[in-house]
TIDOPA-62649 format. One record per residue (C-alpha): residue number from 1; residue in three letters; x, y, z. Coordinates in nm, 3 decimals. Each point is the difference from the previous one (the first is absolute). Example, Ala and Ser with C-alpha at 12.3 -4.5 7.8 and 13.67 -1.06 7.14 Angstrom:
# TIDOPA-62649
node nr->1	rest->Ala	X->1.230	Y->-0.450	Z->0.780
node nr->2	rest->Ser	X->0.137	Y->0.344	Z->-0.066
# end
This chain:
# TIDOPA-62649
node nr->1	rest->Met	X->0.957	Y->0.949	Z->2.081
node nr->2	rest->Pro	X->-0.344	Y->-0.071	Z->0.153
node nr->3	rest->Val	X->-0.053	Y->-0.352	Z->0.137
node nr->4	rest->Val	X->-0.341	Y->-0.167	Z->0.039
node nr->5	rest->Ser	X->-0.002	Y->-0.311	Z->0.217
node nr->6	rest->Glu	X->-0.344	Y->-0.128	Z->-0.105
node nr->7	rest->Val	X->-0.048	Y->-0.218	Z->-0.306
node nr->8	rest->Ser	X->-0.179	Y->0.194	Z->-0.273
node nr->9	rest->Cys	X->-0.331	Y->-0.124	Z->-0.140
node nr->10	rest->Gly	X->0.061	Y->0.210	Z->-0.310
node nr->11	rest->Leu	X->0.240	Y->0.263	Z->-0.128
node nr->12	rest->Asp	X->-0.068	Y->0.321	Z->-0.192
node nr->13	rest->Val	X->0.305	Y->0.207	Z->-0.097
node nr->14	rest->Arg	X->-0.028	Y->0.322	Z->-0.196
node nr->15	rest->Thr	X->0.268	Y->0.241	Z->-0.110
node nr->16	rest->Ala	X->0.068	Y->0.265	Z->-0.262
node nr->17	rest->Asn	X->0.319	Y->0.037	Z->-0.200
node nr->18	rest->Gly	X->0.159	Y->-0.306	Z->0.157
node nr->19	rest->Ser	X->0.035	Y->-0.377	Z->0.000
node nr->20	rest->Ile	X->-0.156	Y->-0.262	Z->0.228
node nr->21	rest->Arg	X->0.167	Y->-0.329	Z->0.093
node nr->22	rest->Val	X->-0.175	Y->-0.254	Z->0.223
node nr->23	rest->Leu	X->0.155	Y->-0.326	Z->0.117
node nr->24	rest->Arg	X->-0.104	Y->-0.279	Z->0.233
node nr->25	rest->Gly	X->0.249	Y->-0.032	Z->0.283
node nr->26	rest->Asp	X->0.088	Y->-0.267	Z->0.256
node nr->27	rest->Gly	X->-0.068	Y->0.204	Z->0.313
node nr->28	rest->Asp	X->-0.324	Y->0.088	Z->0.180
node nr->29	rest->Glu	X->0.011	Y->0.374	Z->-0.060
node nr->30	rest->Thr	X->-0.093	Y->0.227	Z->-0.289
node nr->31	rest->Ile	X->0.281	Y->0.242	Z->-0.078
node nr->32	rest->Val	X->-0.069	Y->0.306	Z->-0.216
node nr->33	rest->Thr	X->0.295	Y->0.193	Z->-0.143
node nr->34	rest->Ala	X->-0.071	Y->0.330	Z->-0.176
node nr->35	rest->His	X->0.243	Y->0.207	Z->-0.207
node nr->36	rest->Leu	X->-0.146	Y->0.350	Z->-0.040
node nr->37	rest->Arg	X->0.110	Y->0.273	Z->-0.238
node nr->38	rest->Cys	X->-0.106	Y->0.354	Z->0.089
node nr->39	rest->Arg	X->0.081	Y->0.345	Z->-0.132
node nr->40	rest->Thr	X->0.117	Y->0.129	Z->0.336
node nr->41	rest->Gln	X->0.119	Y->-0.139	Z->0.330
node nr->42	rest->Glu	X->-0.295	Y->0.174	Z->0.163
node nr->43	rest->Arg	X->-0.247	Y->-0.192	Z->-0.214
node nr->44	rest->Leu	X->0.187	Y->-0.325	Z->0.061
node nr->45	rest->Asp	X->-0.022	Y->0.054	Z->0.376
node nr->46	rest->Ala	X->-0.374	Y->0.070	Z->-0.028
node nr->47	rest->Ala	X->-0.084	Y->-0.298	Z->-0.227
node nr->48	rest->Glu	X->-0.144	Y->-0.298	Z->0.187
node nr->49	rest->Val	X->0.010	Y->-0.365	Z->-0.103
node nr->50	rest->Val	X->-0.336	Y->-0.142	Z->0.106
node nr->51	rest->Val	X->-0.035	Y->-0.369	Z->0.088
node nr->52	rest->Glu	X->-0.347	Y->-0.067	Z->0.136
node nr->53	rest->Arg	X->-0.257	Y->-0.274	Z->0.003
node nr->54	rest->Gly	X->-0.346	Y->0.090	Z->-0.125
node nr->55	rest->Thr	X->-0.334	Y->-0.120	Z->0.132
node nr->56	rest->Asp	X->0.013	Y->-0.273	Z->-0.264
node nr->57	rest->Gln	X->0.329	Y->-0.121	Z->0.156
node nr->58	rest->Val	X->0.195	Y->0.095	Z->-0.312
node nr->59	rest->Leu	X->0.340	Y->0.150	Z->0.074
node nr->60	rest->Asn	X->0.027	Y->0.333	Z->-0.184
node nr->61	rest->Val	X->0.338	Y->0.151	Z->-0.082
node nr->62	rest->Tyr	X->0.041	Y->0.346	Z->-0.154
node nr->63	rest->Val	X->0.162	Y->0.341	Z->0.045
node nr->64	rest->Asp	X->-0.185	Y->0.290	Z->0.157
node nr->65	rest->Trp	X->0.166	Y->0.294	Z->-0.179
node nr->66	rest->Pro	X->0.015	Y->0.341	Z->0.171
node nr->67	rest->Gly	X->-0.192	Y->0.309	Z->-0.106
node nr->68	rest->Glu	X->-0.221	Y->-0.049	Z->-0.304
node nr->69	rest->Gly	X->0.158	Y->-0.333	Z->-0.082
node nr->70	rest->Arg	X->0.284	Y->-0.145	Z->-0.204
node nr->71	rest->Arg	X->0.182	Y->0.233	Z->-0.237
node nr->72	rest->Gly	X->0.095	Y->-0.101	Z->-0.355
node nr->73	rest->Ser	X->0.355	Y->-0.126	Z->0.051
node nr->74	rest->Glu	X->-0.064	Y->-0.161	Z->0.338
node nr->75	rest->Gly	X->-0.060	Y->-0.370	Z->0.049
node nr->76	rest->Cys	X->0.049	Y->-0.307	Z->0.214
node nr->77	rest->Asn	X->0.133	Y->-0.353	Z->-0.054
node nr->78	rest->Phe	X->-0.137	Y->-0.268	Z->0.232
node nr->79	rest->Glu	X->0.152	Y->-0.336	Z->0.092
node nr->80	rest->Ile	X->-0.212	Y->-0.223	Z->0.221
node nr->81	rest->Val	X->0.086	Y->-0.337	Z->0.153
node nr->82	rest->Leu	X->-0.281	Y->-0.187	Z->0.174
node nr->83	rest->Pro	X->-0.066	Y->-0.353	Z->0.127
node nr->84	rest->Glu	X->-0.342	Y->-0.060	Z->-0.152
node nr->85	rest->Val	X->-0.269	Y->0.184	Z->-0.194
node nr->86	rest->Ala	X->-0.340	Y->-0.086	Z->-0.144
node nr->87	rest->Gly	X->-0.026	Y->0.228	Z->-0.300
node nr->88	rest->Val	X->0.207	Y->0.294	Z->-0.118
node nr->89	rest->Thr	X->-0.064	Y->0.323	Z->-0.190
node nr->90	rest->Leu	X->0.296	Y->0.203	Z->-0.128
node nr->91	rest->Lys	X->-0.041	Y->0.329	Z->-0.183
node nr->92	rest->Ser	X->0.248	Y->0.260	Z->-0.123
node nr->93	rest->Ser	X->-0.042	Y->0.287	Z->-0.241
node nr->94	rest->Asn	X->0.358	Y->-0.028	Z->-0.123
node nr->95	rest->Gly	X->0.219	Y->-0.294	Z->0.103
node nr->96	rest->Gly	X->0.059	Y->-0.372	Z->-0.016
node nr->97	rest->Leu	X->-0.188	Y->-0.259	Z->0.207
node nr->98	rest->Tyr	X->0.128	Y->-0.334	Z->0.133
node nr->99	rest->Cys	X->-0.148	Y->-0.265	Z->0.228
node nr->100	rest->Glu	X->0.120	Y->-0.348	Z->0.089
node nr->101	rest->Asn	X->-0.152	Y->-0.304	Z->0.175
node nr->102	rest->Leu	X->-0.309	Y->0.173	Z->0.134
node nr->103	rest->Gly	X->-0.340	Y->-0.148	Z->0.085
node nr->104	rest->Gly	X->-0.338	Y->0.080	Z->-0.146
node nr->105	rest->Asp	X->-0.079	Y->0.207	Z->-0.306
node nr->106	rest->Ala	X->0.220	Y->0.281	Z->-0.129
node nr->107	rest->Met	X->-0.092	Y->0.319	Z->-0.184
node nr->108	rest->Leu	X->0.290	Y->0.210	Z->-0.126
node nr->109	rest->Thr	X->-0.041	Y->0.328	Z->-0.187
node nr->110	rest->Thr	X->0.255	Y->0.257	Z->-0.113
node nr->111	rest->Ser	X->-0.006	Y->0.266	Z->-0.268
node nr->112	rest->Asn	X->0.367	Y->-0.022	Z->-0.094
node nr->113	rest->Gly	X->0.213	Y->-0.294	Z->0.106
node nr->114	rest->Gly	X->0.060	Y->-0.372	Z->-0.025
node nr->115	rest->Val	X->-0.183	Y->-0.258	Z->0.213
node nr->116	rest->Glu	X->0.122	Y->-0.339	Z->0.123
node nr->117	rest->Val	X->-0.200	Y->-0.255	Z->0.199
node nr->118	rest->Ile	X->0.157	Y->-0.323	Z->0.127
node nr->119	rest->Gly	X->-0.172	Y->-0.286	Z->0.182
node nr->120	rest->Gln	X->-0.336	Y->0.165	Z->0.069
node nr->121	rest->Ser	X->-0.245	Y->-0.250	Z->0.151
node nr->122	rest->Gly	X->-0.315	Y->0.158	Z->-0.148
node nr->123	rest->Arg	X->-0.121	Y->0.193	Z->-0.300
node nr->124	rest->Val	X->0.210	Y->0.279	Z->-0.149
node nr->125	rest->Ala	X->-0.110	Y->0.316	Z->-0.181
node nr->126	rest->Val	X->0.272	Y->0.229	Z->-0.139
node nr->127	rest->His	X->-0.037	Y->0.325	Z->-0.192
node nr->128	rest->Thr	X->0.283	Y->0.231	Z->-0.101
node nr->129	rest->Ser	X->-0.017	Y->0.269	Z->-0.264
node nr->130	rest->Asn	X->0.369	Y->-0.016	Z->-0.086
node nr->131	rest->Gly	X->0.214	Y->-0.293	Z->0.109
node nr->132	rest->Arg	X->0.056	Y->-0.372	Z->-0.027
node nr->133	rest->Ile	X->-0.184	Y->-0.263	Z->0.202
node nr->134	rest->Val	X->0.153	Y->-0.323	Z->0.134
node nr->135	rest->Val	X->-0.190	Y->-0.265	Z->0.196
node nr->136	rest->Arg	X->0.137	Y->-0.331	Z->0.129
node nr->137	rest->Asn	X->-0.178	Y->-0.294	Z->0.163
node nr->138	rest->Val	X->-0.328	Y->0.172	Z->0.079
node nr->139	rest->Asn	X->-0.258	Y->-0.235	Z->0.151
node nr->140	rest->Gly	X->-0.305	Y->0.176	Z->-0.141
node nr->141	rest->Glu	X->-0.145	Y->0.172	Z->-0.304
node nr->142	rest->Cys	X->0.203	Y->0.285	Z->-0.150
node nr->143	rest->Asn	X->-0.118	Y->0.317	Z->-0.171
node nr->144	rest->Leu	X->0.303	Y->0.188	Z->-0.136
node nr->145	rest->Lys	X->-0.014	Y->0.324	Z->-0.198
node nr->146	rest->Thr	X->0.263	Y->0.250	Z->-0.112
node nr->147	rest->Ser	X->-0.026	Y->0.271	Z->-0.261
node nr->148	rest->Asn	X->0.369	Y->-0.004	Z->-0.084
node nr->149	rest->Gly	X->0.218	Y->-0.292	Z->0.104
node nr->150	rest->Ala	X->0.065	Y->-0.371	Z->-0.020
node nr->151	rest->Ile	X->-0.189	Y->-0.262	Z->0.200
node nr->152	rest->Lys	X->0.165	Y->-0.319	Z->0.129
node nr->153	rest->Ala	X->-0.189	Y->-0.267	Z->0.193
node nr->154	rest->Tyr	X->0.168	Y->-0.313	Z->0.137
node nr->155	rest->Gly	X->-0.161	Y->-0.309	Z->0.151
node nr->156	rest->Val	X->-0.352	Y->0.085	Z->-0.117
node nr->157	rest->Asn	X->-0.246	Y->-0.261	Z->0.129
node nr->158	rest->Asn	X->-0.316	Y->0.209	Z->0.012
node nr->159	rest->Pro	X->-0.198	Y->0.216	Z->-0.244
node nr->160	rest->Ile	X->0.189	Y->0.309	Z->-0.111
node nr->161	rest->Ser	X->-0.068	Y->0.318	Z->-0.196
node nr->162	rest->Ala	X->0.307	Y->0.188	Z->-0.125
node nr->163	rest->Gln	X->-0.035	Y->0.319	Z->-0.202
node nr->164	rest->Ser	X->0.263	Y->0.246	Z->-0.123
node nr->165	rest->Ser	X->-0.043	Y->0.289	Z->-0.238
node nr->166	rest->Asn	X->0.364	Y->-0.004	Z->-0.097
node nr->167	rest->Gly	X->0.217	Y->-0.291	Z->0.112
node nr->168	rest->Arg	X->0.079	Y->-0.367	Z->-0.032
node nr->169	rest->Ile	X->-0.178	Y->-0.267	Z->0.202
node nr->170	rest->Phe	X->0.160	Y->-0.320	Z->0.127
node nr->171	rest->Met	X->-0.179	Y->-0.273	Z->0.193
node nr->172	rest->Glu	X->0.121	Y->-0.325	Z->0.152
node nr->173	rest->Leu	X->-0.296	Y->-0.227	Z->0.073
node nr->174	rest->Gly	X->0.028	Y->-0.237	Z->0.294
node nr->175	rest->Pro	X->-0.131	Y->-0.359	Z->0.015
node nr->176	rest->Gly	X->-0.321	Y->0.113	Z->0.168
node nr->177	rest->Phe	X->-0.109	Y->0.234	Z->-0.279
node nr->178	rest->Ser	X->-0.322	Y->-0.101	Z->-0.175
node nr->179	rest->Gly	X->-0.249	Y->0.176	Z->-0.226
node nr->180	rest->Glu	X->-0.015	Y->0.205	Z->-0.318
node nr->181	rest->Met	X->0.229	Y->0.290	Z->-0.082
node nr->182	rest->Arg	X->-0.040	Y->0.270	Z->-0.264
node nr->183	rest->Val	X->0.320	Y->0.163	Z->-0.123
node nr->184	rest->Ser	X->0.017	Y->0.306	Z->-0.224
node nr->185	rest->Thr	X->0.236	Y->0.274	Z->-0.115
node nr->186	rest->Ser	X->-0.038	Y->0.284	Z->-0.247
node nr->187	rest->Asn	X->0.368	Y->0.003	Z->-0.090
node nr->188	rest->Gly	X->0.223	Y->-0.292	Z->0.099
node nr->189	rest->Ser	X->0.050	Y->-0.375	Z->-0.007
node nr->190	rest->Leu	X->-0.197	Y->-0.268	Z->0.184
node nr->191	rest->Asp	X->0.197	Y->-0.299	Z->0.129
node nr->192	rest->Ile	X->-0.156	Y->-0.299	Z->0.178
node nr->193	rest->Asn	X->0.232	Y->-0.261	Z->-0.149
node nr->194	rest->Glu	X->0.139	Y->-0.096	Z->0.342
node nr->195	rest->Leu	X->-0.340	Y->-0.075	Z->0.152
node nr->196	rest->Ser	X->-0.064	Y->-0.361	Z->0.091
node nr->197	rest->Asp	X->-0.352	Y->-0.149	Z->-0.004
node nr->198	rest->Ala	X->-0.147	Y->0.304	Z->-0.175
node nr->199	rest->Val	X->-0.280	Y->-0.048	Z->-0.252
node nr->200	rest->Leu	X->-0.014	Y->0.279	Z->-0.258
node nr->201	rest->Leu	X->-0.359	Y->0.116	Z->-0.052
node nr->202	rest->Ser	X->0.051	Y->0.286	Z->-0.245
node nr->203	rest->Ser	X->0.286	Y->0.191	Z->-0.154
node nr->204	rest->Ser	X->0.061	Y->0.303	Z->-0.221
node nr->205	rest->Arg	X->0.282	Y->0.247	Z->-0.057
node nr->206	rest->Asn	X->-0.073	Y->0.212	Z->0.304
node nr->207	rest->Gln	X->-0.192	Y->-0.226	Z->0.235
node nr->208	rest->Leu	X->-0.046	Y->-0.357	Z->0.112
node nr->209	rest->Gln	X->-0.190	Y->-0.205	Z->0.251
node nr->210	rest->Phe	X->0.099	Y->-0.323	Z->0.172
node nr->211	rest->Arg	X->-0.119	Y->-0.230	Z->0.277
node nr->212	rest->Ile	X->0.183	Y->-0.196	Z->0.266
node nr->213	rest->Gly	X->-0.193	Y->-0.251	Z->0.209
node nr->214	rest->Glu	X->-0.375	Y->-0.008	Z->0.051
node nr->215	rest->Ser	X->-0.061	Y->0.304	Z->0.216
node nr->216	rest->Gly	X->-0.250	Y->0.262	Z->-0.115
node nr->217	rest->Ala	X->0.220	Y->0.283	Z->0.128
node nr->218	rest->Ser	X->0.098	Y->0.279	Z->-0.240
node nr->219	rest->Ser	X->0.332	Y->0.183	Z->-0.027
node nr->220	rest->Ser	X->0.140	Y->0.259	Z->-0.239
node nr->221	rest->Ala	X->0.317	Y->0.176	Z->-0.108
node nr->222	rest->Ser	X->-0.009	Y->0.305	Z->-0.225
node nr->223	rest->Thr	X->0.228	Y->0.281	Z->-0.108
node nr->224	rest->Ser	X->-0.029	Y->0.264	Z->-0.268
node nr->225	rest->Asn	X->0.372	Y->0.013	Z->-0.075
node nr->226	rest->Gly	X->0.219	Y->-0.297	Z->0.092
node nr->227	rest->Gly	X->0.039	Y->-0.373	Z->-0.028
node nr->228	rest->Ile	X->-0.156	Y->-0.261	Z->0.227
node nr->229	rest->Arg	X->0.175	Y->-0.320	Z->0.103
node nr->230	rest->Ile	X->-0.161	Y->-0.269	Z->0.214
node nr->231	rest->Arg	X->0.174	Y->-0.319	Z->0.111
node nr->232	rest->Ser	X->-0.039	Y->-0.281	Z->0.252
node nr->233	rest->Ala	X->0.208	Y->0.000	Z->0.316
node nr->234	rest->Asp	X->0.297	Y->-0.236	Z->-0.010
# end
């Protein structure tokens, strides 16, 4: 369980065949917990969890695997608790990603797993090839994309792009949301009946466009197979 006493200016966590969970804590230390899975005890003993700050002051967290690198069934789950961070990058080749109450922008990428982001203070970009995406109370623009899974976004007050190849999309727009939104699906229903203050600009069987407020910002929600429901926050 490596401990870093300095406050991180940024965080970059990368793993393969494992999940990443990052939380903002109450203390003044950064605590990194790693759960490794190796084929042999010898390889487990030789694997090294690296926690180092780069020349750009970003805190990098990853596993230095022995020999020629990680073997197919091996992997590592990370859980990180830190007091403050200005920007975060999380990447896994096979596993879920989660971050909560972090500062700055967030970029989360995984090839097979769900992603959840709560209370991010900046912009959020999420891409998963197979898994659902959930974002709550993000204080910045969102770009969300999954090839197979649902997308749920709560407390949306900034421009958002949500795209799924196969899954439903649900959005709850906060009181600060303003601008135009295009909504489309190839196979599913479109429901904006619970939106307050929305002006419908165009509508057809598979797509519609509406405006809220006077902002020139643009947002979108699209899926090739699934319904889309958008409502105002209570």
